[in-house]
LOZABA-163781 format. One line per 5 residues: their letters; for each residue x, y negated, z negated of C-alpha. Coordinates in nm, 3 decimals, always signed. Last residue first. Example, Ala and Ser with C-alpha at 12.3 -4.5 7.8 and 13.67 -1.06 7.14 Angstrom:
SA	+1.367/+0.106/-0.714; +1.230/+0.450/-0.780
This chain:
LYSTL	+0.240/+1.042/+2.372; +0.108/+1.135/+2.027; +0.455/+1.161/+1.872; +0.477/+1.273/+1.511; +0.544/+1.140/+1.164
EGARR	+0.316/+1.323/+0.923; -0.054/+1.323/+0.856; -0.308/+1.213/+0.598; -0.335/+0.839/+0.543; -0.185/+0.634/+0.261
VDASC	-0.131/+0.259/+0.230; -0.402/+0.126/+0.459; -0.411/-0.250/+0.487; -0.746/-0.426/+0.465; -0.905/-0.760/+0.550
CHFGG	-0.778/-0.762/+0.908; -0.932/-0.423/+0.989; -1.264/-0.514/+0.825; -1.292/-0.849/+1.001; -1.083/-1.167/+1.006
GFTRG	-1.105/-1.529/+1.116; -1.249/-1.684/+0.800; -1.580/-1.812/+0.934; -1.581/-1.580/+1.235; -1.573/-1.270/+1.014
HRYPV	-1.812/-1.425/+0.766; -2.118/-1.206/+0.735; -1.983/-0.855/+0.690; -2.243/-0.590/+0.618; -2.134/-0.225/+0.643
PIVTF	-2.242/+0.013/+0.920; -2.090/+0.364/+0.902; -2.055/+0.519/+1.248; -1.984/+0.891/+1.296; -1.804/+0.921/+1.629
GASDL	-1.928/+1.138/+1.916; -1.874/+0.903/+2.211; -2.242/+0.802/+2.209; -2.202/+0.702/+1.843; -1.907/+0.478/+1.929
LKALG	-2.102/+0.294/+2.199; -2.416/+0.273/+1.984; -2.220/+0.123/+1.692; -2.055/-0.128/+1.924; -2.392/-0.240/+2.057
DQAKP	-2.540/-0.265/+1.709; -2.266/-0.495/+1.580; -2.460/-0.663/+1.296; -2.356/-0.401/+1.038; -1.984/-0.453/+1.093
VIVTE	-1.836/-0.112/+1.183; -1.670/+0.155/+0.967; -1.551/+0.446/+1.181; -1.557/+0.822/+1.122; -1.427/+1.098/+1.355
EDVSL	-1.049/+1.056/+1.343; -1.061/+0.936/+0.982; -1.182/+0.638/+0.780; -1.133/+0.408/+1.078; -1.173/+0.032/+1.027
INMGI	-1.325/-0.205/+1.283; -1.245/-0.554/+1.414; -1.473/-0.544/+1.720; -1.703/-0.802/+1.561; -1.405/-1.040/+1.565
WTSAR	-1.482/-1.054/+1.938; -1.729/-1.335/+1.863; -1.428/-1.567/+1.852; -1.230/-1.644/+1.537; -1.156/-1.933/+1.299
PWEFG	-1.492/-2.091/+1.376; -1.550/-2.469/+1.347; -1.742/-2.671/+1.088; -1.733/-2.385/+0.838; -2.001/-2.120/+0.788
FGDDQ	-1.977/-1.919/+1.107; -2.215/-1.735/+1.340; -2.256/-1.358/+1.348; -2.234/-1.354/+1.728; -2.287/-1.000/+1.857
PDDFW	-2.012/-0.844/+2.067; -2.125/-0.690/+2.399; -1.836/-0.580/+2.623; -1.682/-0.267/+2.472; -1.497/-0.026/+2.701
LTKWG	-1.433/+0.317/+2.550; -1.103/+0.435/+2.699; -0.996/+0.797/+2.748; -0.616/+0.813/+2.750; -0.401/+0.818/+3.062
RLPEP	-0.326/+0.448/+3.034; -0.171/+0.477/+2.687; +0.200/+0.476/+2.780; +0.135/+0.182/+3.019; -0.021/-0.054/+2.769
ILDPN	-0.377/-0.119/+2.894; -0.364/-0.417/+3.129; -0.411/-0.214/+3.449; -0.729/-0.051/+3.311; -0.889/-0.393/+3.246
LRGAN	-0.855/-0.612/+2.941; -0.989/-0.935/+2.797; -1.368/-0.917/+2.829; -1.375/-0.538/+2.833; -1.218/-0.523/+2.486
ALLVG	-1.085/-0.170/+2.442; -1.152/+0.127/+2.213; -0.901/+0.404/+2.279; -0.914/+0.786/+2.275; -0.635/+1.040/+2.338
PKLVH	-0.515/+1.069/+1.980; -0.774/+0.896/+1.762; -0.950/+0.560/+1.756; -0.647/+0.368/+1.886; -0.779/+0.014/+1.885
ITTGV	-0.766/-0.269/+2.140; -0.861/-0.638/+2.175; -1.005/-0.768/+1.848; -0.748/-0.588/+1.634; -0.456/-0.699/+1.855
HDDCI	-0.355/-1.020/+1.679; -0.244/-1.326/+1.879; -0.317/-1.457/+2.227; -0.401/-1.126/+2.394; -0.248/-0.837/+2.594
SMEHV	+0.123/-0.913/+2.588; +0.314/-0.587/+2.540; +0.643/-0.479/+2.383; +0.688/-0.112/+2.295; +0.869/-0.029/+1.970
RYDSG	+0.983/+0.336/+1.962; +1.037/+0.499/+1.625; +1.263/+0.762/+1.469; +1.565/+0.588/+1.622; +1.573/+0.300/+1.376
LVRAL	+1.298/+0.121/+1.187; +1.519/-0.182/+1.115; +1.646/-0.207/+1.474; +1.299/-0.184/+1.628; +1.160/-0.441/+1.384
WAAGF	+1.437/-0.691/+1.454; +1.394/-0.650/+1.832; +1.017/-0.698/+1.807; +1.064/-1.008/+1.591; +1.315/-1.153/+1.839
RNGTN	+1.056/-1.092/+2.108; +0.812/-1.327/+1.938; +0.493/-1.258/+1.743; +0.204/-1.477/+1.635; +0.168/-1.694/+1.948
SVNYF	+0.208/-1.378/+2.153; +0.430/-1.074/+2.210; +0.201/-0.788/+2.103; +0.395/-0.493/+1.959; +0.288/-0.135/+2.032
LDRGC	+0.444/+0.105/+1.782; +0.522/+0.462/+1.887; +0.648/+0.734/+1.654; +0.299/+0.777/+1.512; +0.056/+0.535/+1.676
RIINA	+0.073/+0.204/+1.493; -0.067/-0.097/+1.679; +0.119/-0.418/+1.594; +0.032/-0.787/+1.610; -0.157/-0.747/+1.279
ADFLP	+0.181/-0.737/+1.100; +0.228/-1.102/+1.190; +0.552/-1.171/+1.371; +0.856/-1.397/+1.373; +1.227/-1.313/+1.399
ELEGL	+1.432/-1.634/+1.430; +1.504/-1.902/+1.692; +1.307/-1.735/+1.971; +1.038/-2.001/+2.008; +0.677/-1.897/+1.981
VPNGA	+0.420/-1.941/+2.254; +0.104/-2.150/+2.273; -0.063/-2.169/+2.615; -0.039/-2.501/+2.800; -0.010/-2.346/+3.147
EDYQY	+0.359/-2.435/+3.164; +0.422/-2.261/+2.832; +0.377/-2.416/+2.489; +0.615/-2.424/+2.192; +0.586/-2.409/+1.814
TEEPL	+0.921/-2.295/+1.675; +1.078/-2.631/+1.771; +0.907/-2.781/+1.465; +1.118/-2.578/+1.222; +0.979/-2.254/+1.077
QPKPA	+1.264/-2.160/+0.837; +1.176/-1.791/+0.844; +1.228/-1.546/+0.556; +1.420/-1.257/+0.712; +1.185/-0.955/+0.712
ALWRA	+1.100/-0.813/+0.373; +1.144/-0.449/+0.280; +0.986/-0.215/+0.027; +1.066/+0.156/+0.071; +0.813/+0.362/-0.121
GGDFY	+0.906/+0.596/-0.406; +0.633/+0.532/-0.662; +0.832/+0.251/-0.824; +0.824/+0.081/-0.484; +0.448/+0.133/-0.463
ERLLK	+0.404/-0.026/-0.806; +0.632/-0.315/-0.709; +0.428/-0.369/-0.393; +0.108/-0.364/-0.597; +0.247/-0.628/-0.830
RFPFT	+0.359/-0.829/-0.524; +0.021/-0.839/-0.352; -0.065/-1.196/-0.458; +0.283/-1.295/-0.327; +0.238/-1.158/+0.026
EAYRA	+0.078/-1.481/+0.149; +0.374/-1.697/+0.050; +0.455/-1.842/+0.395; +0.093/-1.823/+0.514; +0.044/-2.201/+0.510
RVAMP	+0.345/-2.226/+0.742; +0.186/-2.021/+1.017; +0.463/-1.816/+1.185; +0.458/-1.509/+0.962; +0.774/-1.315/+0.877
AEIIT	+0.601/-0.987/+0.777; +0.657/-0.820/+0.441; +0.743/-0.462/+0.533; +0.605/-0.157/+0.353; +0.787/+0.170/+0.422
DGVVL	+0.679/+0.531/+0.361; +0.549/+0.569/+0.717; +0.518/+0.225/+0.871; +0.306/-0.014/+0.665; +0.313/-0.377/+0.780
LCDRP	+0.199/-0.637/+0.527; +0.112/-1.000/+0.614; -0.168/-0.971/+0.867; -0.321/-0.645/+0.746; -0.329/-0.796/+0.394
MLAHN	-0.603/-1.035/+0.508; -0.793/-1.212/+0.230; -0.516/-1.338/+0.005; -0.591/-1.703/+0.086; -0.460/-2.035/+0.221
ATSKW	-0.134/-2.153/+0.065; -0.037/-2.518/+0.069; +0.189/-2.706/+0.310; +0.513/-2.900/+0.327; +0.784/-2.927/+0.589
DLVNI	+1.150/-3.030/+0.620; +1.318/-2.764/+0.403; +1.041/-2.555/+0.252; +0.782/-2.701/+0.015; +0.468/-2.496/-0.058
PRSHD	+0.213/-2.670/-0.279; -0.033/-2.483/-0.504; -0.384/-2.472/-0.364; -0.389/-2.092/-0.343; -0.428/-2.049/-0.718
VQEPR	-0.398/-1.674/-0.777; -0.621/-1.369/-0.822; -0.409/-1.055/-0.793; -0.468/-0.833/-0.493; -0.715/-0.539/-0.466
RVRVG	-0.670/-0.160/-0.445; -0.916/+0.096/-0.308; -0.873/+0.474/-0.350; -1.058/+0.655/-0.072; -1.287/+0.949/-0.148
SKELT	-1.551/+0.866/+0.114; -1.776/+0.720/-0.156; -1.476/+0.502/-0.249; -1.464/+0.365/+0.105; -1.831/+0.270/+0.106
DTLAQ	-1.807/+0.109/-0.238; -1.504/-0.094/-0.128; -1.678/-0.210/+0.190; -1.981/-0.314/-0.014; -1.743/-0.494/-0.250
LDEET	-1.593/-0.669/+0.053; -1.943/-0.776/+0.153; -2.018/-0.918/-0.191; -1.679/-1.091/-0.191; -1.765/-1.248/+0.141
EEVIR	-2.099/-1.370/+0.010; -1.932/-1.525/-0.295; -1.666/-1.693/-0.081; -1.933/-1.834/+0.151; -2.140/-1.961/-0.143
ALTNV	-1.842/-2.122/-0.315; -1.736/-2.290/+0.010; -2.083/-2.433/+0.059; -2.103/-2.553/-0.303; -1.764/-2.722/-0.289
SIAES	-1.865/-2.904/+0.027; -1.678/-2.846/+0.352; -1.524/-3.151/+0.518; -1.328/-3.114/+0.842; -1.127/-3.433/+0.901
ESGPP	-0.825/-3.261/+1.055; -1.058/-3.071/+1.288; -1.128/-3.392/+1.478; -1.051/-3.239/+1.816; -1.120/-2.864/+1.819
PSFFH	-0.879/-2.614/+1.662; -0.617/-2.431/+1.874; -0.601/-2.163/+1.600; -0.237/-2.050/+1.593; -0.053/-2.350/+1.736
KMSSD	-0.283/-2.592/+1.557; -0.198/-2.421/+1.226; +0.176/-2.439/+1.298; +0.154/-2.806/+1.401; -0.025/-2.902/+1.079
ISPFN	-0.395/-2.874/+0.996; -0.358/-2.913/+0.618; -0.436/-2.611/+0.405; -0.799/-2.533/+0.315; -0.799/-2.310/+0.007
FGEAS	-0.973/-1.980/-0.070; -0.955/-1.906/-0.443; -1.139/-1.576/-0.412; -1.152/-1.450/-0.053; -0.998/-1.116/-0.151
GVVIE	-0.809/-0.845/+0.036; -0.861/-0.469/+0.046; -0.560/-0.242/-0.005; -0.611/+0.118/+0.105; -0.560/+0.471/-0.023
QLKGF	-0.658/+0.813/+0.118; -0.766/+0.755/+0.478; -0.779/+1.060/+0.702; -0.559/+0.975/+1.001; -0.682/+0.698/+1.237
DNYSS	-0.472/+0.383/+1.201; -0.128/+0.544/+1.228; +0.184/+0.645/+1.037; +0.073/+0.597/+0.677; +0.259/+0.724/+0.371
VASM	+0.305/+0.512/+0.059; +0.317/+0.661/-0.292; +0.625/+0.845/-0.167; +0.657/+1.219/-0.217
């Protein structure tokens, strides 16, 4: 058996990678960063003191340790990345940047069955984001997993385009996607075409995975899907009532029961501008089909899930808006119980 086996986001969790905020670095606000975040005017001059950054990183690591402890109490094996210097320069063809962090493995690593795919990310500062996870990837490969990397993108300026309404869209020059653009549901993967995933990326993924899987394109939000929709278990969805309505649910899932969430709590943010909206509070992590880890401050979400029969485990997470990622973003499950099947 492979050391890697995960076909969905709701089977009983057995092993997971949790990211790290250690060594967080502020890359320059280049065109790729503006395309992803749409930062406010003057963001280029953002100045965060060393002490403030150290405090925020320390608090985040405390919260990630609380997440780790919670998962381990549930019998889950937790793995962490290597600690590296994220301020080292990245020079590729006509552009330069520096790395950012190793906080969000869900963004850069896509697990489909026994395969781990390094995603071709569109933000230049994230070009080497899988590198702190490489020892783990080698271990999983030695344990029988398939380890693939999408074509390494060149990311020229013409990648970063805008539609007639001024919304950011990606050019179709090369396959581009973040792994967090994708909902895994057995044989069916729902791929969000957005400013972090183009149609070329969806076509590449479908061809690589082959006939065992179906890749469904959708466009339900600007970037990652973890603050917009979750498959909680077969037949049950959690959906963002501020962004979606029944007609915007992906067509194959419209017959499923949907829990509509419309009351995210604002945890605030520690930098000069937030890297995520208040909807980052919806970024949850399922331990199994009946148990969900929820940010401690999200009382409304906890009550909604509890009323639907789920066991809710609150865990503190103070800096989801600060860094732009919650529990789902900051983890990547490697093994869940279950086999390849169709839930549709």
